[in-house]
Structures are given as structure tokens and as C-alpha cells.
C-alpha atoms as an extended CHARMM CRD file, in Angstrom:
* protein
*
       291  EXT
         1         1  MET       CA             35.9630000000       35.3820000000        5.4910000000  PROA      1               0.0000000000
         2         2  LYS       CA             33.0470000000       36.8010000000        7.3990000000  PROA      2               0.0000000000
         3         3  LYS       CA             32.1300000000       40.3280000000        6.4780000000  PROA      3               0.0000000000
         4         4  LEU       CA             33.8650000000       43.0620000000        8.3820000000  PROA      4               0.0000000000
         5         5  ILE       CA             31.0810000000       45.4650000000        7.8220000000  PROA      5               0.0000000000
         6         6  PRO       CA             28.6130000000       46.2490000000       10.6040000000  PROA      6               0.0000000000
         7         7  THR       CA             25.0580000000       47.4000000000        9.9590000000  PROA      7               0.0000000000
         8         8  PHE       CA             24.5120000000       51.1000000000       10.3820000000  PROA      8               0.0000000000
         9         9  LEU       CA             22.0540000000       53.7730000000        9.3500000000  PROA      9               0.0000000000
        10        10  LEU       CA             22.8330000000       56.7580000000        7.1370000000  PROA      10              0.0000000000
        11        11  ILE       CA             21.7970000000       59.4950000000        9.5030000000  PROA      11              0.0000000000
        12        12  SER       CA             23.4400000000       57.7680000000       12.4450000000  PROA      12              0.0000000000
        13        13  ALA       CA             26.7000000000       59.4370000000       11.4770000000  PROA      13              0.0000000000
        14        14  LEU       CA             25.2150000000       62.6530000000       12.8130000000  PROA      14              0.0000000000
        15        15  ILE       CA             24.3720000000       61.3350000000       16.2740000000  PROA      15              0.0000000000
        16        16  SER       CA             27.0070000000       63.4430000000       18.0210000000  PROA      16              0.0000000000
        17        17  THR       CA             25.2250000000       66.5750000000       16.9610000000  PROA      17              0.0000000000
        18        18  LEU       CA             21.8600000000       65.6260000000       18.4710000000  PROA      18              0.0000000000
        19        19  ASN       CA             20.7000000000       66.8020000000       21.9090000000  PROA      19              0.0000000000
        20        20  ALA       CA             20.6950000000       64.5650000000       24.9720000000  PROA      20              0.0000000000
        21        21  GLY       CA             16.8890000000       64.4220000000       25.2910000000  PROA      21              0.0000000000
        22        22  TYR       CA             16.4710000000       63.2470000000       21.7330000000  PROA      22              0.0000000000
        23        23  ILE       CA             19.3050000000       60.7650000000       22.0240000000  PROA      23              0.0000000000
        24        24  SER       CA             17.5600000000       59.1620000000       25.0260000000  PROA      24              0.0000000000
        25        25  GLU       CA             14.3280000000       58.8280000000       23.0190000000  PROA      25              0.0000000000
        26        26  ARG       CA             16.2860000000       57.5290000000       20.0360000000  PROA      26              0.0000000000
        27        27  THR       CA             18.1090000000       54.8930000000       22.1180000000  PROA      27              0.0000000000
        28        28  ALA       CA             14.8130000000       53.5140000000       23.4410000000  PROA      28              0.0000000000
        29        29  ALA       CA             13.3020000000       53.3810000000       19.9440000000  PROA      29              0.0000000000
        30        30  MET       CA             16.4670000000       51.7260000000       18.5320000000  PROA      30              0.0000000000
        31        31  GLU       CA             16.1660000000       49.0200000000       21.1810000000  PROA      31              0.0000000000
        32        32  LEU       CA             12.6930000000       48.2350000000       20.0060000000  PROA      32              0.0000000000
        33        33  MET       CA             13.9380000000       48.1840000000       16.4280000000  PROA      33              0.0000000000
        34        34  SER       CA             16.8130000000       45.8350000000       17.3090000000  PROA      34              0.0000000000
        35        35  ALA       CA             14.3540000000       43.5370000000       19.0540000000  PROA      35              0.0000000000
        36        36  GLY       CA             12.3290000000       43.2840000000       15.8330000000  PROA      36              0.0000000000
        37        37  LYS       CA              9.4540000000       45.3890000000       17.2300000000  PROA      37              0.0000000000
        38        38  ASN       CA              9.2930000000       47.5370000000       14.1290000000  PROA      38              0.0000000000
        39        39  GLN       CA              5.7330000000       48.7830000000       14.5650000000  PROA      39              0.0000000000
        40        40  GLU       CA              6.4120000000       50.0250000000       18.1000000000  PROA      40              0.0000000000
        41        41  ALA       CA              9.7430000000       51.4950000000       17.0510000000  PROA      41              0.0000000000
        42        42  ALA       CA              8.2160000000       53.3290000000       14.1000000000  PROA      42              0.0000000000
        43        43  GLU       CA              5.5700000000       54.8520000000       16.3600000000  PROA      43              0.0000000000
        44        44  ALA       CA              8.2510000000       56.0330000000       18.8040000000  PROA      44              0.0000000000
        45        45  PHE       CA             10.3530000000       57.5800000000       16.0570000000  PROA      45              0.0000000000
        46        46  ILE       CA              7.3410000000       59.3320000000       14.5150000000  PROA      46              0.0000000000
        47        47  LYS       CA              6.4390000000       60.7530000000       17.9410000000  PROA      47              0.0000000000
        48        48  SER       CA              9.9810000000       62.1390000000       18.3170000000  PROA      48              0.0000000000
        49        49  ALA       CA              9.8740000000       63.6310000000       14.8100000000  PROA      49              0.0000000000
        50        50  GLU       CA              6.6050000000       65.3990000000       15.5040000000  PROA      50              0.0000000000
        51        51  ALA       CA              7.9210000000       66.8530000000       18.7760000000  PROA      51              0.0000000000
        52        52  THR       CA             11.0550000000       68.4810000000       17.3770000000  PROA      52              0.0000000000
        53        53  THR       CA             11.7170000000       71.6640000000       15.4090000000  PROA      53              0.0000000000
        54        54  ASN       CA             15.3830000000       70.5960000000       14.7590000000  PROA      54              0.0000000000
        55        55  ASP       CA             15.7240000000       69.5700000000       11.0950000000  PROA      55              0.0000000000
        56        56  LEU       CA             18.4690000000       67.0490000000       11.8290000000  PROA      56              0.0000000000
        57        57  GLN       CA             16.5160000000       65.3410000000       14.5690000000  PROA      57              0.0000000000
        58        58  GLN       CA             13.3790000000       65.2630000000       12.4600000000  PROA      58              0.0000000000
        59        59  ALA       CA             15.3200000000       63.6980000000        9.5540000000  PROA      59              0.0000000000
        60        60  ASP       CA             16.9240000000       61.1020000000       11.7810000000  PROA      60              0.0000000000
        61        61  ALA       CA             13.6400000000       60.1060000000       13.4020000000  PROA      61              0.0000000000
        62        62  LEU       CA             11.6920000000       59.9190000000       10.1610000000  PROA      62              0.0000000000
        63        63  THR       CA             14.4950000000       57.9710000000        8.4390000000  PROA      63              0.0000000000
        64        64  ASN       CA             14.4790000000       55.3560000000       11.1920000000  PROA      64              0.0000000000
        65        65  ALA       CA             10.6660000000       55.2260000000       11.2910000000  PROA      65              0.0000000000
        66        66  ALA       CA             10.6720000000       54.6840000000        7.4840000000  PROA      66              0.0000000000
        67        67  LEU       CA             13.1950000000       51.8670000000        7.8150000000  PROA      67              0.0000000000
        68        68  CYS       CA             10.9410000000       50.1770000000       10.3270000000  PROA      68              0.0000000000
        69        69  LEU       CA              7.9420000000       50.4100000000        8.0170000000  PROA      69              0.0000000000
        70        70  GLN       CA              9.9860000000       49.1810000000        5.0710000000  PROA      70              0.0000000000
        71        71  ARG       CA             10.9110000000       46.0960000000        7.0850000000  PROA      71              0.0000000000
        72        72  LEU       CA              7.2040000000       45.5770000000        7.6230000000  PROA      72              0.0000000000
        73        73  LYS       CA              6.8250000000       45.6590000000        3.8000000000  PROA      73              0.0000000000
        74        74  ARG       CA              4.9580000000       48.9600000000        4.0240000000  PROA      74              0.0000000000
        75        75  ASN       CA              7.0860000000       50.6660000000        1.4470000000  PROA      75              0.0000000000
        76        76  GLU       CA              4.6900000000       53.3620000000        0.3100000000  PROA      76              0.0000000000
        77        77  GLU       CA              4.1360000000       54.4940000000        3.8880000000  PROA      77              0.0000000000
        78        78  ALA       CA              7.9270000000       54.5130000000        4.3710000000  PROA      78              0.0000000000
        79        79  MET       CA              8.4750000000       56.7650000000        1.3420000000  PROA      79              0.0000000000
        80        80  ALA       CA              5.6290000000       59.0320000000        2.5070000000  PROA      80              0.0000000000
        81        81  LEU       CA              7.4350000000       59.5250000000        5.8610000000  PROA      81              0.0000000000
        82        82  VAL       CA             10.7040000000       60.3870000000        4.1320000000  PROA      82              0.0000000000
        83        83  ALA       CA              8.9020000000       62.9270000000        1.9650000000  PROA      83              0.0000000000
        84        84  LYS       CA              8.0560000000       64.8250000000        5.1410000000  PROA      84              0.0000000000
        85        85  ILE       CA             11.7240000000       65.5390000000        5.9350000000  PROA      85              0.0000000000
        86        86  ARG       CA             12.0900000000       69.3010000000        5.7270000000  PROA      86              0.0000000000
        87        87  SER       CA             15.7180000000       69.4750000000        4.6800000000  PROA      87              0.0000000000
        88        88  VAL       CA             16.1200000000       68.5810000000        1.0060000000  PROA      88              0.0000000000
        89        89  PRO       CA             19.7070000000       67.1790000000        1.2680000000  PROA      89              0.0000000000
        90        90  LEU       CA             18.7610000000       65.1580000000        4.3640000000  PROA      90              0.0000000000
        91        91  ARG       CA             15.6740000000       63.9250000000        2.5470000000  PROA      91              0.0000000000
        92        92  GLU       CA             17.8600000000       62.6910000000       -0.3010000000  PROA      92              0.0000000000
        93        93  SER       CA             20.1430000000       60.9500000000        2.1960000000  PROA      93              0.0000000000
        94        94  ALA       CA             17.1640000000       59.2630000000        3.8030000000  PROA      94              0.0000000000
        95        95  GLU       CA             15.8650000000       58.0580000000        0.4320000000  PROA      95              0.0000000000
        96        96  LEU       CA             19.3310000000       56.6500000000       -0.2300000000  PROA      96              0.0000000000
        97        97  ASP       CA             19.2590000000       54.8610000000        3.1360000000  PROA      97              0.0000000000
        98        98  LEU       CA             15.9390000000       53.1950000000        2.2510000000  PROA      98              0.0000000000
        99        99  LEU       CA             17.3050000000       52.0290000000       -1.0550000000  PROA      99              0.0000000000
       100       100  LYS       CA             20.3880000000       50.5740000000        0.6280000000  PROA      100             0.0000000000
       101       101  ASP       CA             18.3010000000       48.8420000000        3.3020000000  PROA      101             0.0000000000
       102       102  ALA       CA             16.2230000000       47.2780000000        0.5220000000  PROA      102             0.0000000000
       103       103  ARG       CA             19.3920000000       46.3430000000       -1.4050000000  PROA      103             0.0000000000
       104       104  ASN       CA             18.0230000000       48.2190000000       -4.3610000000  PROA      104             0.0000000000
       105       105  TRP       CA             21.4190000000       48.8810000000       -5.9240000000  PROA      105             0.0000000000
       106       106  LYS       CA             20.0350000000       50.0890000000       -9.2260000000  PROA      106             0.0000000000
       107       107  GLY       CA             17.9630000000       52.6060000000       -7.2480000000  PROA      107             0.0000000000
       108       108  VAL       CA             21.0740000000       53.7850000000       -5.3920000000  PROA      108             0.0000000000
       109       109  MET       CA             22.8970000000       54.2910000000       -8.6800000000  PROA      109             0.0000000000
       110       110  ASP       CA             19.9460000000       56.1140000000      -10.2820000000  PROA      110             0.0000000000
       111       111  LYS       CA             19.9620000000       58.4810000000       -7.3080000000  PROA      111             0.0000000000
       112       112  THR       CA             23.6880000000       59.1130000000       -7.1450000000  PROA      112             0.0000000000
       113       113  LYS       CA             25.0030000000       58.5790000000      -10.6450000000  PROA      113             0.0000000000
       114       114  ASP       CA             26.9740000000       61.5730000000      -11.9920000000  PROA      114             0.0000000000
       115       115  LYS       CA             26.2910000000       63.5280000000       -8.8040000000  PROA      115             0.0000000000
       116       116  ASP       CA             29.0690000000       65.3670000000       -6.9560000000  PROA      116             0.0000000000
       117       117  LEU       CA             28.4580000000       63.8230000000       -3.5490000000  PROA      117             0.0000000000
       118       118  SER       CA             31.0400000000       66.1250000000       -2.0020000000  PROA      118             0.0000000000
       119       119  THR       CA             28.4510000000       68.9200000000       -2.2140000000  PROA      119             0.0000000000
       120       120  TRP       CA             26.0300000000       67.0160000000        0.0980000000  PROA      120             0.0000000000
       121       121  PRO       CA             25.8220000000       67.9880000000        3.8270000000  PROA      121             0.0000000000
       122       122  GLU       CA             29.2420000000       67.4200000000        5.2830000000  PROA      122             0.0000000000
       123       123  LYS       CA             28.1270000000       64.8610000000        7.8510000000  PROA      123             0.0000000000
       124       124  VAL       CA             26.5040000000       62.5710000000        5.2330000000  PROA      124             0.0000000000
       125       125  ILE       CA             29.0800000000       62.6530000000        2.4700000000  PROA      125             0.0000000000
       126       126  PHE       CA             31.0080000000       59.6430000000        3.7920000000  PROA      126             0.0000000000
       127       127  GLN       CA             27.8350000000       57.5490000000        3.8830000000  PROA      127             0.0000000000
       128       128  ALA       CA             26.7480000000       58.6860000000        0.4310000000  PROA      128             0.0000000000
       129       129  TYR       CA             30.0510000000       57.6830000000       -1.1890000000  PROA      129             0.0000000000
       130       130  LEU       CA             29.9460000000       54.4260000000        0.7490000000  PROA      130             0.0000000000
       131       131  ALA       CA             26.4460000000       53.6730000000       -0.5380000000  PROA      131             0.0000000000
       132       132  ARG       CA             27.3880000000       54.3430000000       -4.1290000000  PROA      132             0.0000000000
       133       133  GLY       CA             30.5400000000       52.2460000000       -3.7340000000  PROA      133             0.0000000000
       134       134  GLN       CA             28.5210000000       49.4020000000       -2.2960000000  PROA      134             0.0000000000
       135       135  ALA       CA             26.0110000000       49.6420000000       -5.1470000000  PROA      135             0.0000000000
       136       136  GLU       CA             28.7920000000       49.6620000000       -7.7560000000  PROA      136             0.0000000000
       137       137  SER       CA             30.3200000000       46.5790000000       -6.2030000000  PROA      137             0.0000000000
       138       138  ALA       CA             26.9540000000       44.7500000000       -6.1770000000  PROA      138             0.0000000000
       139       139  LEU       CA             26.5830000000       45.6230000000       -9.8730000000  PROA      139             0.0000000000
       140       140  GLY       CA             30.0820000000       44.3900000000      -10.7680000000  PROA      140             0.0000000000
       141       141  GLN       CA             31.6140000000       47.8520000000      -11.2960000000  PROA      141             0.0000000000
       142       142  TYR       CA             34.5930000000       47.1370000000       -9.0320000000  PROA      142             0.0000000000
       143       143  GLU       CA             37.0200000000       49.8530000000      -10.2080000000  PROA      143             0.0000000000
       144       144  ASP       CA             34.3740000000       52.5610000000       -9.8010000000  PROA      144             0.0000000000
       145       145  SER       CA             33.4710000000       51.0980000000       -6.4560000000  PROA      145             0.0000000000
       146       146  ASP       CA             37.0660000000       51.2940000000       -5.2280000000  PROA      146             0.0000000000
       147       147  VAL       CA             37.2800000000       54.9480000000       -6.3340000000  PROA      147             0.0000000000
       148       148  ASP       CA             34.1680000000       55.8780000000       -4.3900000000  PROA      148             0.0000000000
       149       149  LEU       CA             35.1070000000       53.8510000000       -1.3140000000  PROA      149             0.0000000000
       150       150  LEU       CA             38.5100000000       55.5220000000       -1.1940000000  PROA      150             0.0000000000
       151       151  ARG       CA             36.9100000000       58.9310000000       -1.7510000000  PROA      151             0.0000000000
       152       152  ALA       CA             34.5810000000       58.2370000000        1.1830000000  PROA      152             0.0000000000
       153       153  GLN       CA             37.6100000000       58.1310000000        3.5170000000  PROA      153             0.0000000000
       154       154  ASP       CA             38.3640000000       61.7730000000        2.7580000000  PROA      154             0.0000000000
       155       155  PHE       CA             35.1600000000       62.7270000000        4.5430000000  PROA      155             0.0000000000
       156       156  THR       CA             35.5310000000       60.9110000000        7.8570000000  PROA      156             0.0000000000
       157       157  VAL       CA             37.9890000000       60.8320000000       10.7380000000  PROA      157             0.0000000000
       158       158  SER       CA             36.4500000000       57.7500000000       12.3330000000  PROA      158             0.0000000000
       159       159  PRO       CA             38.7570000000       54.6960000000       12.3500000000  PROA      159             0.0000000000
       160       160  ASN       CA             35.6680000000       52.4500000000       12.1850000000  PROA      160             0.0000000000
       161       161  ASN       CA             34.3410000000       54.2870000000        9.1120000000  PROA      161             0.0000000000
       162       162  LYS       CA             37.7160000000       54.0020000000        7.3570000000  PROA      162             0.0000000000
       163       163  ALA       CA             37.9280000000       50.3130000000        8.2450000000  PROA      163             0.0000000000
       164       164  ILE       CA             34.4650000000       49.7500000000        6.8220000000  PROA      164             0.0000000000
       165       165  SER       CA             35.5740000000       51.3330000000        3.5810000000  PROA      165             0.0000000000
       166       166  TRP       CA             38.7490000000       49.1840000000        3.4320000000  PROA      166             0.0000000000
       167       167  ALA       CA             36.6900000000       46.0490000000        4.2150000000  PROA      167             0.0000000000
       168       168  MET       CA             34.4440000000       46.7620000000        1.1940000000  PROA      168             0.0000000000
       169       169  ILE       CA             37.5460000000       47.2630000000       -0.9340000000  PROA      169             0.0000000000
       170       170  ALA       CA             38.8220000000       43.8830000000        0.3110000000  PROA      170             0.0000000000
       171       171  GLU       CA             35.5450000000       42.3140000000       -0.8240000000  PROA      171             0.0000000000
       172       172  ASN       CA             36.0220000000       43.8180000000       -4.2670000000  PROA      172             0.0000000000
       173       173  ALA       CA             39.5570000000       42.4040000000       -4.3600000000  PROA      173             0.0000000000
       174       174  MET       CA             38.2730000000       38.9300000000       -3.5080000000  PROA      174             0.0000000000
       175       175  ARG       CA             35.5440000000       39.1220000000       -6.1500000000  PROA      175             0.0000000000
       176       176  THR       CA             38.0880000000       40.0910000000       -8.7920000000  PROA      176             0.0000000000
       177       177  LYS       CA             40.4990000000       37.3680000000       -7.6010000000  PROA      177             0.0000000000
       178       178  ALA       CA             43.2170000000       39.8700000000       -6.7610000000  PROA      178             0.0000000000
       179       179  ASP       CA             46.6000000000       38.5030000000       -5.6670000000  PROA      179             0.0000000000
       180       180  SER       CA             47.0470000000       37.6900000000       -2.0430000000  PROA      180             0.0000000000
       181       181  GLN       CA             49.5610000000       40.5160000000       -1.4580000000  PROA      181             0.0000000000
       182       182  LYS       CA             46.9270000000       43.1090000000       -2.2940000000  PROA      182             0.0000000000
       183       183  LEU       CA             44.5710000000       41.5650000000        0.2310000000  PROA      183             0.0000000000
       184       184  LEU       CA             47.3320000000       41.3490000000        2.8790000000  PROA      184             0.0000000000
       185       185  ASP       CA             48.0150000000       45.0760000000        2.3660000000  PROA      185             0.0000000000
       186       186  ILE       CA             44.3300000000       45.9710000000        2.6890000000  PROA      186             0.0000000000
       187       187  TYR       CA             43.9300000000       43.9430000000        5.8860000000  PROA      187             0.0000000000
       188       188  ALA       CA             47.0720000000       45.5030000000        7.2590000000  PROA      188             0.0000000000
       189       189  LYS       CA             45.4930000000       48.9560000000        6.7620000000  PROA      189             0.0000000000
       190       190  ILE       CA             42.4490000000       47.7980000000        8.7040000000  PROA      190             0.0000000000
       191       191  CYS       CA             44.5760000000       46.4910000000       11.5120000000  PROA      191             0.0000000000
       192       192  ALA       CA             46.5620000000       49.7450000000       11.6820000000  PROA      192             0.0000000000
       193       193  LEU       CA             43.3370000000       51.6550000000       12.2300000000  PROA      193             0.0000000000
       194       194  LYS       CA             42.5020000000       49.5320000000       15.3070000000  PROA      194             0.0000000000
       195       195  PRO       CA             38.7340000000       49.6380000000       14.7260000000  PROA      195             0.0000000000
       196       196  SER       CA             36.2510000000       48.2600000000       17.2340000000  PROA      196             0.0000000000
       197       197  GLY       CA             33.4310000000       45.7670000000       16.7250000000  PROA      197             0.0000000000
       198       198  GLY       CA             35.6890000000       42.8370000000       15.7970000000  PROA      198             0.0000000000
       199       199  MET       CA             36.8990000000       44.3630000000       12.5360000000  PROA      199             0.0000000000
       200       200  GLN       CA             40.5200000000       44.3460000000       13.5900000000  PROA      200             0.0000000000
       201       201  GLN       CA             40.3320000000       40.7220000000       14.8110000000  PROA      201             0.0000000000
       202       202  ARG       CA             38.7000000000       39.5880000000       11.5480000000  PROA      202             0.0000000000
       203       203  ALA       CA             41.3920000000       41.3290000000        9.5540000000  PROA      203             0.0000000000
       204       204  ILE       CA             44.1060000000       39.5420000000       11.5450000000  PROA      204             0.0000000000
       205       205  VAL       CA             42.3620000000       36.2070000000       10.9630000000  PROA      205             0.0000000000
       206       206  ALA       CA             42.1170000000       36.9640000000        7.2670000000  PROA      206             0.0000000000
       207       207  ARG       CA             45.8600000000       37.7020000000        7.1010000000  PROA      207             0.0000000000
       208       208  ALA       CA             46.7080000000       34.4810000000        8.9910000000  PROA      208             0.0000000000
       209       209  LYS       CA             44.6270000000       32.4370000000        6.5710000000  PROA      209             0.0000000000
       210       210  LEU       CA             46.2000000000       34.0650000000        3.5330000000  PROA      210             0.0000000000
       211       211  PHE       CA             49.6650000000       33.2320000000        4.8740000000  PROA      211             0.0000000000
       212       212  LEU       CA             48.4930000000       29.7080000000        5.6140000000  PROA      212             0.0000000000
       213       213  ASP       CA             47.1730000000       29.2390000000        2.0430000000  PROA      213             0.0000000000
       214       214  ALA       CA             50.6300000000       30.3150000000        0.8000000000  PROA      214             0.0000000000
       215       215  ASN       CA             52.3630000000       27.8350000000        3.1070000000  PROA      215             0.0000000000
       216       216  GLN       CA             53.9950000000       30.7550000000        4.9660000000  PROA      216             0.0000000000
       217       217  TYR       CA             53.5950000000       29.1110000000        8.3400000000  PROA      217             0.0000000000
       218       218  ASP       CA             55.7960000000       31.4270000000       10.4220000000  PROA      218             0.0000000000
       219       219  GLN       CA             53.9050000000       34.4750000000        9.2170000000  PROA      219             0.0000000000
       220       220  ALA       CA             50.5880000000       32.7720000000        9.9100000000  PROA      220             0.0000000000
       221       221  LEU       CA             51.7210000000       31.8630000000       13.3860000000  PROA      221             0.0000000000
       222       222  ALA       CA             52.8470000000       35.4380000000       13.9970000000  PROA      222             0.0000000000
       223       223  GLU       CA             49.3880000000       36.7620000000       13.0560000000  PROA      223             0.0000000000
       224       224  VAL       CA             47.6980000000       34.3550000000       15.4270000000  PROA      224             0.0000000000
       225       225  ALA       CA             50.0670000000       35.4050000000       18.2050000000  PROA      225             0.0000000000
       226       226  VAL       CA             49.0260000000       38.9990000000       17.6690000000  PROA      226             0.0000000000
       227       227  LEU       CA             45.3840000000       37.9800000000       17.9350000000  PROA      227             0.0000000000
       228       228  GLU       CA             45.9550000000       36.1230000000       21.1950000000  PROA      228             0.0000000000
       229       229  ALA       CA             47.9340000000       38.9920000000       22.6870000000  PROA      229             0.0000000000
       230       230  MET       CA             45.2450000000       41.6730000000       22.1390000000  PROA      230             0.0000000000
       231       231  PRO       CA             44.1460000000       43.3310000000       25.3920000000  PROA      231             0.0000000000
       232       232  GLY       CA             40.9040000000       41.8310000000       26.7200000000  PROA      232             0.0000000000
       233       233  VAL       CA             40.7160000000       39.3180000000       23.8520000000  PROA      233             0.0000000000
       234       234  GLN       CA             37.3800000000       37.5160000000       23.9020000000  PROA      234             0.0000000000
       235       235  ALA       CA             36.9220000000       33.7320000000       24.0440000000  PROA      235             0.0000000000
       236       236  GLN       CA             35.5890000000       33.7690000000       20.4960000000  PROA      236             0.0000000000
       237       237  TRP       CA             38.9190000000       34.9680000000       19.1590000000  PROA      237             0.0000000000
       238       238  LEU       CA             40.9140000000       32.6420000000       21.3800000000  PROA      238             0.0000000000
       239       239  CYS       CA             38.8850000000       29.7900000000       19.9710000000  PROA      239             0.0000000000
       240       240  THR       CA             39.4740000000       30.9710000000       16.4140000000  PROA      240             0.0000000000
       241       241  ALA       CA             43.1850000000       31.2440000000       17.1940000000  PROA      241             0.0000000000
       242       242  GLN       CA             43.3100000000       27.5920000000       18.2830000000  PROA      242             0.0000000000
       243       243  ILE       CA             41.5390000000       26.5110000000       15.1080000000  PROA      243             0.0000000000
       244       244  ILE       CA             44.0730000000       28.3180000000       12.9810000000  PROA      244             0.0000000000
       245       245  TYR       CA             46.9090000000       26.7840000000       14.9740000000  PROA      245             0.0000000000
       246       246  GLY       CA             45.3180000000       23.4390000000       14.2500000000  PROA      246             0.0000000000
       247       247  ASP       CA             45.0610000000       24.2730000000       10.5240000000  PROA      247             0.0000000000
       248       248  ILE       CA             48.7470000000       25.1660000000       10.4340000000  PROA      248             0.0000000000
       249       249  TYR       CA             49.8670000000       22.0390000000       12.2210000000  PROA      249             0.0000000000
       250       250  ALA       CA             47.5680000000       19.8640000000       10.0630000000  PROA      250             0.0000000000
       251       251  LYS       CA             49.0030000000       21.3100000000        6.8750000000  PROA      251             0.0000000000
       252       252  GLN       CA             52.4710000000       20.5960000000        8.1970000000  PROA      252             0.0000000000
       253       253  GLY       CA             51.5240000000       16.9810000000        8.8640000000  PROA      253             0.0000000000
       254       254  LYS       CA             51.7050000000       17.4290000000       12.6640000000  PROA      254             0.0000000000
       255       255  VAL       CA             48.5290000000       15.4560000000       13.3780000000  PROA      255             0.0000000000
       256       256  ALA       CA             48.8590000000       15.2040000000       17.1570000000  PROA      256             0.0000000000
       257       257  GLU       CA             49.5060000000       18.9080000000       17.6220000000  PROA      257             0.0000000000
       258       258  ALA       CA             46.6760000000       19.8210000000       15.2480000000  PROA      258             0.0000000000
       259       259  LEU       CA             44.2380000000       17.5340000000       17.0240000000  PROA      259             0.0000000000
       260       260  ALA       CA             45.1770000000       19.0230000000       20.3950000000  PROA      260             0.0000000000
       261       261  CYS       CA             44.4600000000       22.5110000000       19.1200000000  PROA      261             0.0000000000
       262       262  TYR       CA             41.1140000000       21.5650000000       17.6110000000  PROA      262             0.0000000000
       263       263  LYS       CA             40.0350000000       19.8210000000       20.8050000000  PROA      263             0.0000000000
       264       264  LYS       CA             41.1130000000       22.7770000000       22.9210000000  PROA      264             0.0000000000
       265       265  ALA       CA             39.0730000000       25.0510000000       20.6500000000  PROA      265             0.0000000000
       266       266  SER       CA             36.0320000000       22.7810000000       20.7760000000  PROA      266             0.0000000000
       267       267  THR       CA             35.7780000000       23.2100000000       24.5440000000  PROA      267             0.0000000000
       268       268  MET       CA             36.4770000000       26.9320000000       24.7410000000  PROA      268             0.0000000000
       269       269  PRO       CA             33.9930000000       28.5440000000       27.1340000000  PROA      269             0.0000000000
       270       270  LYS       CA             31.8270000000       31.3630000000       25.7780000000  PROA      270             0.0000000000
       271       271  ALA       CA             32.8720000000       30.8980000000       22.1560000000  PROA      271             0.0000000000
       272       272  ALA       CA             30.1800000000       31.0620000000       19.4440000000  PROA      272             0.0000000000
       273       273  PRO       CA             28.3400000000       27.7980000000       18.8130000000  PROA      273             0.0000000000
       274       274  GLU       CA             29.2460000000       27.7840000000       15.1120000000  PROA      274             0.0000000000
       275       275  THR       CA             32.9720000000       28.1990000000       15.9050000000  PROA      275             0.0000000000
       276       276  LEU       CA             32.8370000000       25.4020000000       18.4270000000  PROA      276             0.0000000000
       277       277  LYS       CA             31.1550000000       23.2080000000       15.8640000000  PROA      277             0.0000000000
       278       278  GLU       CA             33.8690000000       24.0720000000       13.3060000000  PROA      278             0.0000000000
       279       279  ALA       CA             36.5140000000       22.9310000000       15.7680000000  PROA      279             0.0000000000
       280       280  GLN       CA             34.6490000000       19.7450000000       16.5450000000  PROA      280             0.0000000000
       281       281  THR       CA             34.1900000000       18.9430000000       12.8840000000  PROA      281             0.0000000000
       282       282  LYS       CA             37.8620000000       19.4580000000       12.1150000000  PROA      282             0.0000000000
       283       283  ALA       CA             38.8970000000       17.3200000000       15.0840000000  PROA      283             0.0000000000
       284       284  SER       CA             36.5830000000       14.5010000000       13.9750000000  PROA      284             0.0000000000
       285       285  ALA       CA             37.7870000000       14.6580000000       10.3880000000  PROA      285             0.0000000000
       286       286  LEU       CA             41.4190000000       14.5490000000       11.4550000000  PROA      286             0.0000000000
       287       287  GLU       CA             40.8090000000       11.6160000000       13.7750000000  PROA      287             0.0000000000
       288       288  ASN       CA             39.1290000000        9.6400000000       11.0060000000  PROA      288             0.0000000000
       289       289  THR       CA             41.9540000000       10.4320000000        8.5880000000  PROA      289             0.0000000000
       290       290  ALA       CA             44.5620000000        9.3180000000       11.1150000000  PROA      290             0.0000000000
       291       291  LYS       CA             42.9590000000        5.9170000000       11.6490000000  PROA      291             0.0000000000
């Protein structure tokens, strides 16, 4: 299953508390960052940091500037920028963000081990628990990871944030080869939150595939029907739905029906190239088998 977890920055959780002028500057700099123009983005963030007396805005700008420099392999300069953050708790959060971005999980643990993260600034507690949970998972400490990921949910009201936490817990369950019912329950929790960014759709797809693996065809079909009925459903998910229909029919030995679904998926307008290719590959394989 594709990861349900979107990329996000530690200080970004505080965006709603920033003023409109800074948000405008931040948006422009983030666009540069997203386009891979890290040098230009870093310069823009540093300019914003130097122009503000607001500790939160300064921390946010310097954190993002440091991330840009780190992606340019200028790690010492990145750490020097973070060291300029006036607020000590926000400085610690920024250091944690750099460690996460570098996938330095031992560094994350060294920074957070045995710390009561609930005493950190309220707006960054969720991200701090999430970071430690992610590090614990990467280091194979799955039980500790689940505890921290669940704890993180106590410090956010955002459905997306809660869904991200559950998605990480699902990854832990897969890595420990948990039974399918546990995974079904986790994905059901994600679906109930109705998060954005494709997380709900991916959870539905994951449930359908689990039911399919268990030969529970009616339940798998029901999940796909939910996916198709979502308001404003995108072509990508309609394409995925047809592939799953094809998988169900193929497993039932209904070759003609399966082939029709795969071919319909393979010509779905605006679906992702890799999904179209998956449908084409399955159609070709089924045709060759049927000969």
C-alpha cells in the first residue's frame, strides 16, 4: 500500500497563528522550495526572519531556511540558522525537524528520549510525539512507537493529523505482520475521520485489498462501491476502483469481466501514468493466461 502520510514541516502546525503579511511571504518562499529552488527559498525565508520581531514567525522562517540549506547538503549552515531561533522550545522543535528531514532517527531519539513532550509548546507537542513515534518505528521499537503515535492524537483536533498518526500505526502493524482484522480496524478509523489529501481513499483501497486477500469478495466490492460514490471522486480513484474490480473478478475466475475492468481502467482519462500501466499490465497478463 502506498504511504498515507503527506510531507509536512514541524512548525507548519502553527500557521494559523501567523499574521497575513508573513503568510504571504511564506507562501511565496514555499513555492520556491517546492520547485526545488532551495537557495532562493532559503534567502527568502532568511529575509522574512530578519524582518520580524515575532518569535513564532522567526522560528518558522529559520526552520524552513535551514531545511532548504540541509537539502543543499549545507548542514553546518543549517544548524547555525536554527541556533539563531530566540525561543528555546521552538529551537528544539526546529532541531527535531532537521533530524526528521535527514531521516536521522537515532538523532531524533537522542533528542527526545525520556523527555516529557507534553511540556513542550502546545502547538508543537503533536509533531514532537509524531517524530519520536516515527523514529521508534524506523528503529524497530514498534510498541513504543504505537504508544507515542496514539499519545500524539491527544494534542491535535485536526482530522488529517489524527489520520497521519493512524497511518503510521498501520505501517507498524504491517511490519509486525499483525492480523488483517487489526489493519481493517485501523483503516476504518482513518476513513471515519474523513481526512483530505487522498488519505481516506487510500484507506478504503487498503480495506478492499485486505478483504480480497481473504476471499471476502462481497466486502471488497462494498469498499470499492464506497470509493466510487465519494463526492467529486477523481479519475485516479475511479481507475483504481476498476483495477480492484478486475482483481476480484480474476480471483473468482470471471476472466471476461476482469479483462473488461482492466481495459476500462487502462483508458481512464487523467489517471496517473503508473496506475494506467498497472491496468495495462494486468490486462495483458490475463489475456496471455486465457490463450
